[in-house]
N, C-alpha and C positions, 0 to 999 in steps of 0.2 A: 398476607397479600403482598407486602413490600419485598419480603424475602423471595417470594415466587417471581416477582417482576425482575429482581436482581439476577437470579439464576437463569431466567429466560433470556435476559439481555446478554449475559455471558455467552450463552449458546449462539445468540445472534452474532456477537462479535467474532466468535470462533468460526462460525460458518461463513461469514463474509470474508475473513482473512484467508481461510484454507484453500480455496480454489487457486490453482497455479496459473498465474498470469505474469505480466511484466514485473510487478512488484515482487512476487515470489521468486522469479528468475534472478532479479537483482540481489535479493537476500542470499540466495544460494551461491551465486557467483562471488559476492563479496565475502561470504564466509569461507569459501574455498581459497580465495586469493589473500585475504587479510585477517582471517581468524573469526572466531565466534563473536567476539565483542562487536566488530564492525557489522557483521551480518545481523546480529540482534538489534543493534542501534538503528540500522536501516529499517528493520521491521517495526521498530517503535515509532519511526516517523509516520508509517502508515496507520499505526494504532492511534496516534494522536490526531491525525487527520480524520479518522473515523469517529473519534470522540467529538471533534468539533462539529462535524455534520450531524452526529447523533444528538448533540446538545441543541442544535438548531431545530431538529425535528421534534425532540422530546419536549422542549419548552414552547413549541408552537410559534416560533418567530417567523410569522407569515411574510413580513416585509423583507427580511433577510433572505428567506427562501426564494421569493419572487425575484429578488435582485440577482442571486446566484444563477437561477434558471435563465434569466435574461442574458446572462453572460456565458451560457453553456457553449455556444459555438466558438467564441474567441478562446475560452478556456480549453476547449477540446483541441483546438488548433495548436495552442501553446503546449499542451501536454504531448501531442504527437511530435512536435518539433523537438521537445525536450527528450522524448524517448529516442528519436532518431540521433540526436547529438550523443546521448549516452551509448547508443549502439555503435556509433563510429569510434568513440573513445575506447570501447572494449576491443574493437577490431584492431586498433592501433597500439593496444597495450603490449608491452614487452615484459616477459616474466623471467625472473631469476630465482634460483633456490635461495631460501633464507630471507626474502624480502617481506614476507607476509607479516611478521610480528611488528617490524618497525613502521611499515605503512599503516597497519591497522590502528596503532596508537595515535597516528597523526591525523587521520581523516574521518574519525567518527562523527565529528560535528557536521562536516560536509555530507557524509552519508545520510545522517538524519534529515538534514534540510532538503536534500534532493528528493528523497522519497516522500517527505511530508508535502512538498510542493506538487510533486507528480500526482499524489493521491487527491489533493485538493482540486486538481485540474479536471476532476470528474464530478461536476456539480449535480449530476443526476442521482448521485448517491443520496442526496438529501431526500429525494422523493421516495427512494427505497426505505430509508429509515422512518419517514412519516407513515408509510403504509404498514410497515412491520410493527411500529410502536402502537399504531391505532388498533391493529388486530390483537395485540397483547393486552392493551388496556381495556379493550371493549368499549362499551358505551360510557364508561366513567371518564371524567376529566382528570388528568394526572395533576397532582399537587407538585410543588417545587421539590419536595423531599423525594417523592417517588420518581420524578423525572430525573433528578440528580443521581439516584441509585441506578437507574437504567443506563445513564451515560457512563457511570463508573463500571457497570457490568460489561457494557460493550467494549470499553477500553481494556479491561482485564482479560476478557475472552480473546480479544485480538492479540494482546501481549503474550498470553499463554501459547498461542499458536506459533508466534515468531520465536519464542524461546525454545519450543520443542524443535522447530525446523532448523534453527541455527545450531542448536546443540547436536542434533542428529547429523547434519552435514559436517560439522566440525569433527565428529568421530570418524567419518569417512575420509576426511581431508588428509589424514596421516598417510593414506595410500596413494595420494595424488602427487606426482612429481611435476617439475616445471614444464615438461613437454605436454603432459595431459592437461595441465592448467592452461597452457596456451591454446590448446584445442577447444577447451571449454569456453575460454574468452571469445574465440572466434565464433563458435556456435551461438553463444549468448548474444554477441553483437548482431549476428544475422537475425536472430529471433526478435531482438528489440527493434531492429529496422523493419522486420515484418509486422510487428505490432503497430509501429508508427504508420506504416503504409496502409494497413487495414483501417486504422482510425481515420486517416485522411480520406480514404474512399468512403467510409461511413458518413463523414461530414459532407462530402460532395453529394452523396446520394440524398441526404436530408435536405440539402439546399436545392435539390432537383437540378443539379448541373448536368446530369446525364441520367 
């Protein structure tokens, strides 16, 4: 039973991480610009945030869940502004041949924190985890050991995806020169700004501003 829960949770973590969105875009861009290490560490920021929300859902922390949901609007606004800021940074980035390795070793900590915070800025993820975990567990109440295994499974599933993505992009990055990387940065910046604008529009719609 517990082994089955673990592997199901791994598949959940993998499926949640796999869809390409702003986080995937950042992982790809950072891998191309700074190497596999920075790209993978960026993805691990998302994996850790998923594990945090997964733990809240798995252990049934109702008070914490309600608290994050009550903050959903300000967190979403903060996440949109953060996305916009990173989009602008990408648009203003200047690329030179040979800078990837040196920059990659210096900014892994910032890469992890930025994606971790950005992923946490989507508190509705908690609801998703609660619904999925409830469907997996069925009518049974999860014990602490089973809930812990599910959280670890979600984390590992997410981590496996980010490892595969960063490794695959790193293999392709050998064919990418400074000119192409500059184009990718500009495109990535525009896409992040687009994600930020879309999120702001969704917030305004939810608030019934228009």
